[in-house]
SERO-4910 file (N, C-alpha, C, O; in steps of 0.05 Angstrom, whole numbers):
BEGIN
 pado doro    nc1    nc2    nc3   cac1   cac2   cac3    cc1    cc2    cc3    oc1    oc2    oc3
  Unk    A   -180   -385    298   -157   -370    283   -145   -352    304   -159   -336    315
  Unk    A   -120   -355    308   -105   -339    327   -106   -309    318   -110   -304    294
  Unk    A   -101   -289    335   -102   -262    330    -80   -257    308    -58   -267    309
  Unk    A    -88   -240    288    -74   -231    266    -63   -251    247    -43   -247    232
  Unk    A    -78   -275    248    -69   -294    228    -78   -286    201    -98   -271    198
  Unk    A    -63   -295    182    -69   -288    153    -94   -305    144    -97   -328    150
  Unk    A   -111   -291    129   -136   -303    117   -132   -311     90   -119   -296     75
  Unk    A   -140   -335     79   -137   -340     52   -161   -330     35   -184   -338     38
  Unk    A   -155   -313     19   -176   -303     -2   -167   -310    -30   -147   -301    -40
  Unk    A   -182   -327    -44   -173   -335    -69   -148   -351    -66   -148   -370    -50
  Unk    A   -126   -344    -79   -101   -360    -76    -80   -345    -59    -57   -353    -56
  Unk    A    -90   -322    -48    -71   -306    -32    -77   -307      0   -100   -307      9
  Unk    A    -57   -307     13    -59   -307     44    -59   -274     48    -43   -260     36
  Unk    A    -77   -264     65    -76   -235     69    -81   -229     97   -100   -239    109
  Unk    A    -63   -213    108    -64   -203    134    -84   -181    136    -78   -158    130
  Unk    A   -107   -189    146   -130   -170    146   -125   -149    164   -136   -128    159
  Unk    A   -109   -152    184   -104   -127    202    -86   -107    185    -87    -82    189
  Unk    A    -69   -117    167    -54    -97    154    -70    -83    131    -65    -60    124
  Unk    A    -88    -97    121   -107    -87    101   -123    -64    115   -125    -42    104
  Unk    A   -132    -70    137   -148    -50    151   -133    -25    159   -142     -2    153
  Unk    A   -111    -30    173    -97     -4    181    -86     11    158    -86     35    160
  Unk    A    -76     -2    137    -67     13    114    -90     28    100    -86     50     90
  Unk    A   -113     14     98   -137     29     87   -143     54    101   -148     75     90
  Unk    A   -144     51    131   -148     75    146   -127     96    143   -134    120    141
  Unk    A   -102     89    141    -80    108    136    -84    122    110    -83    147    109
  Unk    A    -90    107     89    -93    117     63   -118    138     63   -116    160     54
  Unk    A   -140    129     74   -160    147     77   -155    173     89   -163    193     78
  Unk    A   -144    172    110   -133    194    127   -116    214    108   -119    238    110
  Unk    A    -99    203     92    -81    219     76    -99    231     54    -98    255     48
  Unk    A   -117    214     41   -132    227     20   -152    247     30   -159    264     14
  Unk    A   -163    246     54   -182    264     66   -167    291     72   -177    313     68
  Unk    A   -144    288     83   -128    312     94   -115    329     72   -113    353     73
  Unk    A   -108    314     51    -95    328     30   -115    347     14   -139    341     11
  Unk    A   -105    370      5   -122    391     -6   -108    399    -30    -83    398    -31
  Unk    A   -122    408    -52   -114    418    -75   -112    396    -97    -94    397   -114
  Unk    A   -129    376    -98   -129    357   -115   -131    367   -146   -118    356   -163
  Unk    A   -147    389   -150   -149    398   -177   -126    410   -190   -125    414   -214
  Unk    A   -105    418   -173    -81    428   -181    -60    408   -190    -39    414   -201
  Unk    A    -66    383   -185    -47    359   -188    -53    348   -219    -75    352   -230
  Unk    A    -34    337   -228    -36    320   -252    -39    292   -244    -34    286   -221
  Unk    A    -47    274   -264    -54    245   -258    -31    234   -241    -36    223   -219
  Unk    A     -4    236   -251     16    220   -237     21    231   -211     30    215   -194
  Unk    A     16    257   -204     17    266   -176     -3    253   -160      2    246   -136
  Unk    A    -29    248   -170    -49    236   -153    -41    206   -148    -47    194   -126
  Unk    A    -28    194   -170    -20    164   -165      2    165   -141      1    148   -123
  Unk    A     20    185   -141     38    185   -121     26    192    -92     37    182    -73
  Unk    A      6    206    -90     -7    213    -62    -21    184    -55    -21    176    -32
  Unk    A    -31    170    -76    -46    147    -66    -23    123    -58    -25    110    -37
  Unk    A     -2    120    -76     16     98    -72     35    105    -50     45     86    -37
  Unk    A     41    128    -46     61    137    -26     59    126      1     78    115     12
  Unk    A     35    129     13     30    118     41     30     87     42     39     76     62
  Unk    A     21     75     22     23     46     19     51     35     16     58     15     29
  Unk    A     66     49      0     94     42     -4    111     45     23    127     29     30
  Unk    A    104     67     35    119     72     62    113     51     82    130     41     96
  Unk    A     86     45     83     78     21    105     91     -5     94    101    -20    110
  Unk    A     91    -12     69    104    -34     59    135    -35     65    145    -56     73
  Unk    A    148    -14     62    178    -14     69    180    -16     96    197    -31    105
  Unk    A    164     -3    114    166     -5    143    159    -37    152    170    -47    171
  Unk    A    142    -49    139    137    -78    145    159    -94    136    164   -114    149
  Unk    A    173    -89    115    197   -104    105    219    -99    126    232   -118    135
  Unk    A    224    -75    133    245    -70    153    238    -80    179    256    -90    193
  Unk    A    215    -78    188    207    -91    215    207   -120    214    215   -132    234
  Unk    A    197   -135    193    200   -163    192    228   -173    189    236   -193    199
  Unk    A    243   -157    175    274   -168    173    287   -166    201    299   -186    210
  Unk    A    284   -142    214    295   -139    239    283   -159    260    297   -171    275
  Unk    A    257   -162    260    245   -181    276    256   -210    272    263   -225    291
  Unk    A    258   -218    249    271   -244    243    298   -247    252    306   -267    263
  Unk    A    313   -224    247    342   -226    256    344   -228    286    360   -243    296
  Unk    A    326   -213    302    327   -216    331    320   -245    339    332   -258    356
  Unk    A    299   -255    326    288   -280    333    308   -305    328    310   -326    342
  Unk    A    323   -299    307    343   -319    299    370   -317    313    383   -337    318
  Unk    A    376   -291    320    399   -285    334    423   -284    316    445   -287    326
  Unk    A    420   -279    291    438   -279    269    429   -263    245    405   -259    242
  Unk    A    446   -252    229    441   -240    204    422   -260    185    425   -284    186
  Unk    A    404   -249    169    391   -263    151    408   -272    128    426   -258    119
  Unk    A    402   -295    118    413   -303     91    399   -289     69    377   -280     72
  Unk    A    413   -288     45    397   -279     23    370   -290     15    352   -277      4
  Unk    A    370   -314     22    344   -331     17    323   -319     36    300   -312     28
  Unk    A    331   -316     60    312   -308     81    302   -278     77    279   -270     82
  Unk    A    322   -264     67    315   -235     59    293   -235     36    273   -222     37
  Unk    A    299   -251     17    281   -254     -5    253   -264      3    233   -255     -7
  Unk    A    252   -283     22    229   -294     33    214   -271     44    191   -266     36
  Unk    A    225   -257     62    212   -234     77    200   -212     55    177   -203     56
  Unk    A    217   -207     38    209   -189     15    185   -198      0    166   -183     -5
  Unk    A    187   -223     -8    164   -236    -23    140   -236     -6    119   -228    -15
  Unk    A    142   -244     17    119   -245     34    106   -217     40     82   -216     44
  Unk    A    120   -197     40    111   -171     45    100   -159     19     84   -140     21
  Unk    A    109   -169     -5    104   -155    -31     71   -157    -36     60   -140    -50
  Unk    A     58   -178    -26     31   -182    -31     15   -156    -19     -6   -148    -28
  Unk    A     27   -146      1     15   -122     14     13    -97     -5     -3    -78      1
  Unk    A     29    -97    -25     27    -74    -44      1    -77    -62     -6    -57    -74
  Unk    A    -12   -101    -64    -38   -102    -77    -61    -86    -67    -81    -82    -81
  Unk    A    -56    -75    -43    -75    -55    -29    -78    -32    -47    -99    -20    -47
  Unk    A    -56    -23    -62    -57     -2    -80    -74     -5   -104    -83     15   -114
  Unk    A    -80    -28   -113    -95    -36   -137   -122    -23   -139   -127     -8   -158
  Unk    A   -141    -27   -119   -169    -17   -121   -168     15   -123   -181     26   -141
  Unk    A   -154     28   -107   -155     58   -112   -145     65   -139   -158     81   -152
  Unk    A   -125     55   -147   -114     60   -174   -130     53   -196   -131     68   -216
  Unk    A   -145     30   -194   -167     23   -216   -187     44   -217   -194     54   -238
  Unk    A   -196     51   -195   -216     73   -193   -207     97   -204   -221    109   -220
  Unk    A   -182    105   -197   -173    131   -209   -169    130   -240   -175    149   -253
  Unk    A   -158    107   -251   -157    106   -279   -184    106   -293   -186    120   -314
  Unk    A   -203     92   -283   -227     90   -298   -241    117   -295   -252    128   -314
  Unk    A   -241    128   -271   -257    154   -269   -242    177   -283   -254    197   -291
  Unk    A   -217    174   -286   -201    198   -300   -207    192   -331   -209    212   -346
  Unk    A   -209    169   -340   -217    165   -371   -244    174   -373   -250    187   -394
  Unk    A   -262    171   -354   -288    183   -355   -291    211   -354   -312    221   -361
  Unk    A   -270    225   -346   -269    254   -345   -279    266   -320   -285    290   -319
  Unk    A   -279    247   -297   -287    258   -273   -263    273   -260   -240    267   -264
  Unk    A   -271    293   -242   -251    311   -231   -236    295   -209   -247    277   -196
  Unk    A   -211    301   -205   -193    288   -184   -210    290   -156   -211    270   -141
  Unk    A   -221    313   -149   -235    316   -124   -256    296   -121   -260    285   -100
  Unk    A   -271    292   -142   -295    272   -141   -283    243   -140   -293    225   -126
  Unk    A   -262    239   -154   -251    212   -155   -240    205   -125   -244    183   -115
  Unk    A   -229    224   -114   -218    219    -84   -243    214    -68   -243    195    -53
  Unk    A   -263    228    -71   -288    220    -53   -298    193    -59   -308    179    -41
  Unk    A   -297    186    -83   -307    157    -90   -286    135    -77   -295    114    -68
  Unk    A   -261    141    -78   -240    122    -67   -247    121    -38   -250     99    -26
  Unk    A   -249    147    -26   -254    146      4   -279    132     12   -279    118     33
  Unk    A   -301    134     -4   -324    122      2   -322     92     -2   -334     77     14
  Unk    A   -307     83    -21   -301     56    -26   -283     43     -2   -287     20      6
  Unk    A   -266     59      7   -249     50     29   -266     45     54   -263     24     67
  Unk    A   -283     64     60   -302     62     83   -318     37     80   -318     21     99
  Unk    A   -333     31     55   -348     11     52   -331    -17     53   -342    -38     60
  Unk    A   -306    -16     46   -290    -40     49   -286    -47     78   -285    -70     86
  Unk    A   -285    -25     96   -280    -32    124   -307    -45    136   -307    -62    154
  Unk    A   -328    -36    125   -351    -49    132   -353    -77    123   -362    -95    137
  Unk    A   -344    -82     99   -343   -110     88   -323   -128    106   -329   -151    113
  Unk    A   -299   -116    114   -282   -132    129   -294   -137    158   -290   -158    169
  Unk    A   -308   -119    169   -322   -122    194   -342   -146    189   -344   -162    207
  Unk    A   -355   -148    167   -374   -168    160   -358   -195    159   -366   -214    172
  Unk    A   -337   -195    145   -321   -220    142   -312   -230    170   -314   -254    175
  Unk    A   -303   -212    186   -294   -220    214   -318   -229    231   -315   -246    248
  Unk    A   -339   -217    227   -363   -225    244   -372   -252    235   -378   -269    252
  Unk    A   -373   -257    208   -382   -282    198   -363   -304    205   -371   -326    211
  Unk    A   -335   -299    206   -316   -319    216   -318   -326    244   -313   -349    253
  Unk    A   -326   -306    257   -332   -311    287   -358   -324    292   -366   -327    315
  Unk    A   -372   -333    271   -398   -348    273   -424   -331    277   -446   -342    282
  Unk    A   -420   -304    274   -446   -289    276   -461   -289    250   -452   -291    227
  Unk    A   -487   -288    257   -507   -287    236   -532   -271    245   -537   -267    268
  Unk    A   -546   -261    223   -570   -247    232   -563   -218    239   -544   -206    229
  Unk    A   -578   -209    258   -574   -181    269   -546   -177    282   -532   -158    278
  Unk    A   -538   -198    298   -514   -193    312   -490   -189    292   -470   -176    299
  Unk    A   -492   -200    266   -473   -197    245   -471   -165    238   -450   -156    230
  Unk    A   -490   -152    242   -494   -122    235   -474   -104    251   -464    -84    242
  Unk    A   -469   -114    276   -451   -100    295   -425    -95    284   -417    -72    282
  Unk    A   -409   -118    276   -380   -112    265   -382    -96    239   -363    -81    232
  Unk    A   -406   -100    222   -406    -87    197   -410    -56    203   -396    -39    192
  Unk    A   -428    -50    221   -432    -20    227   -407    -10    242   -400     13    238
  Unk    A   -393    -25    258   -369    -16    270   -348    -10    248   -336     11    248
  Unk    A   -344    -29    230   -326    -20    207   -332      2    191   -313     15    183
  Unk    A   -358      7    186   -366     32    174   -363     57    192   -357     79    184
  Unk    A   -368     52    217   -363     75    236   -334     83    236   -327    106    233
  Unk    A   -316     62    240   -289     68    239   -279     83    214   -264    102    216
  Unk    A   -289     73    191   -283     85    166   -293    113    163   -280    129    151
  Unk    A   -317    118    173   -331    144    174   -317    164    190   -317    187    182
  Unk    A   -305    156    210   -290    177    229   -266    187    214   -251    203    224
***
């Protein structure tokens, strides 16, 4: 598998590198932000979705410009739609934290605690992605723990 190739999970091709750095960016925003208890539900949604949306728009912009440079001409409408559709899958990264937010809000959990759960889930997901990468690299047994621990370590930082 070439570097940064998309991996098929279920019916979707996923750019694992994008999932990982967006997760790290989101975790950093959630950890740094203070004052969760002063926010309303939709404000918390905005704090979660905002960084993901910004990264998505950056990817659309970058992919569009990169394609234009590679082709040496402006993109057609079809090419613009293709780039946009390709990048839209990236927005699915917002789903897990939003699901956690909705479920725990309904359960009456404070926003501060919900954010802690989302951050912990994000850290654990980085460990899982480390395991997926290690397994795809052919690692088994104890050597497989190294990329898992590395993912957890990076998330924990």
